[in-house]
N, C-alpha and C positions, 0 to 999 in steps of 0.2 A: 504492500500501498504505501502510495509514495507520500511526503512530507507535505502537511496541509489538508490531507481528505479529510483529519478528523476533525473538522469543526462541530459537530453534533455527535458525542461519544457517548455510551453509557456502561456501568457497570454493575452487576447483577451480584447480589451478595445470597448461599445459602445462611442457613442461621444456626442449626445444630451442629456442632464440632466443627465449625467455621468462625461463625463469631463469637459464640458461648460454649461453652462445656456443656456434655449432656451426660447424664448418668449411662453408665455401661448397659441398664436392661431397661428396655424402651417401655413407654407406657401399657400397650395391650398385652406383653408379657405380666406387667407386674400386676394387672389387674387380675388376669387370669390366674395366676399364680395364688393372688389374696384370694381369691375366689375358689380356688379347687380346682381348675379348670387345665385341660390339656392344652399341646401347643398349637392343634387345630382351631382351635374355640380362640388362641391369643391371636391368631393371625385375622380372625374374622373381626376382633374388638380390633386391632390397630387399624384394621380399614374403614373401620366406621369413625373410630375419633380424627382421621385423618382428612376422612371423607364429609364429615358430617358437624354443623354448626351445634352439638349440644349446648343448651343454655346453662346448663346448672349441672352441681352432682347429680341432684336427684333425678334430672332428664335421662341421666345416662345411666343412671339405675333403673328407672324404669323399664329403658331399653332393654338393660342385661335382662332383667329379670321377665320380661317377656319373652325373649329369645330363646332363654336357658332354662327354664322354668324356677328360679330362684325364688329364695323369699326375698320379704322386703328389709330383712336386716342387714342387707349387705351395703346400705347407705353410708354408713360408719366409713368402712374401709375404702370406698370409693372416694369418700370425701376426702380422707386422707391422703389419699395419691394424689386428689387434683389439686388439693394446696399445697402439696410437698412439690409438684409441679410448677406452682407461680414463686418457689421459692432459691431452686437449685440450678437454675442457669446462673453459671459464673462467666464473666467476661474473658473471651481469651487475649493474649496478652497481644497487643498493638491491632486491636479491632478499629478501636475508635481511630484510632490514628489514620488507619487505612480508608477506612470511610471519609475521612473528613479530607484527605489529601487527593481524594475522586473530587470531592465537591470542589475542593479550592482552586482542580486545573479546569473548573468549569463543564465536568461532566456530569450526567446525571447519574442519579442511582436508585436501585429497587433492590427488594427482597424476592427470593425465588423459593419458598419453604414447604415440604411436607412438616406438617404441623397441627396440634388440638390448642386450643382457648387457653386454656392454662399455664400452658407453654410459652407461647406469644405475649402473656400477660410478665410471665418472668423474665422474659426476655427485653421486655420495654422496663421492667424495674432493674436489671442485671445492665442495659447501654441504655440509661439515660439521654447522653448528648450522640448518640447515634439516629435514634429516633426522628427528629426535626431533619436531618437529613438524607432520608429516605423520602424518594417524590411516590414509589408504588408499591403496594403491599401485594403478592401474589402468594394465595396461603392456602393451602391444597384442603383446609375444611371450611374455608369460606367459597372457596369455587368447585367442589364436589370434584376434585379432581388431583391426583397425585403423581407428581415425577416419578418413574422416566416420563411419562405423558407430557408432548409437547406444549399443551396447552397453555401452560401457566408460562411457563418462554414467551409462547408467541405474546400472550396475553401484556407482559410486560414488555415488550418489544414496540406494543403499539401506544399502551398508556405515555412511553416516552417520548416516542416518534422520534424512533432510531431503527437504523439500517440493519440486519445482524450482524454483517461486517465489520463494522465499528463498535461494537457489543463483547465483553469479557464477563462470563460468568467463574464465577469463583464458589467454589465448594469442595466436601472433604470425600465425596464417593465418585467414583468413575462412571459406577451405571447412573446415579441419579442425576448428576452435576456435568459432570464432563461430558460421555457419548451424546445425552441428547441436545446440548447446547452445539457440537461442534455439527450435528446430526444437519442445522439449522442452519449452520453457516458464522457459525459464532465463533469467538475463539475461547480459550477455556484455560483458568488455573487452576488446577488440582494440590489442593493444598493437603500435604500426608507427612507427618512425621518419621517415616518410616523408608527415606529416601535411600538408605542404605541399599548395595545391590544383592538382589537374593532371586534366586529362581522363578518364584513367583510373581515378584515384582516385575521382574524382567516379560515376564508373559503380560503382565497387565498390560505395561507399555509398548507391548507389541500390538496390544488392540487397540492403539491412538497412532500407530507410527504412522500412517496414511496419510496424517493430519498433523504433521511434526512441526511445520512452521505456524502451526495455530494453538497450541498446546503446551503448555510449559510445568513441569512439575516442582514443585517447593516444599520445603521443612516446618514454615509457619506464616503467619500474616505480614512479618518483616519484609520476609522474601518477595511475598505478593506482593506489596506495595511497590517495592524496586520496580517489578515485572509490570505494572500497570503504568507508573508512572512514565516510563520508557517506552509503553504501547501509545499512549495519550501524547505524547510528545511526537513520535517519528511514524507511527502504524506498526511499528515490529515488534511482537510478543516475545520471541526468540532470534 
């Protein structure tokens, strides 16, 4: 891309394990474990959480009671997990500086995330300086669709009125962030602390080798910030 071609650019960020640290066990599995349910039920619950706008712990508990024939005494553990998710997110080192640098360069900012309501609240609590910098929020539980479906990415591009070629997706997941972004013609920064050479990682790198000029693998958001600023300056990610 020629110098000066990025007069209108954007950077999209994932939330969990990109801008904030998330628990090792996801909410669907935690709920299933608390209710004595199995892995299949955990996957079903995860799908609901990330695709449906439950208004309260009680609304979620009612859905679970109806679906799995549970007693109404599940409201307490559901509430505990819900409110825990509002307090558990912790900002990743360098997150605010990275997002702020994008806006300072005149580029636009969006978030594209598989998330449910209490974790969004937790993110807003953990990253208060990032929140006003975000111009579009493409959240799975609001849209009714989750990554890697391209719908959320397209919605972000449309909301920000930017071309895919002038946009970077920053995220921790190869399957949910990097690959769908590249498929739409975007650039991508894959943030993974496991940058040492291993056969598994080499194989995952091979999966995006055809788009090597549009993807960068970094260990943290400090390195991501450097790559983003280079891209915004001259249109080159690598």
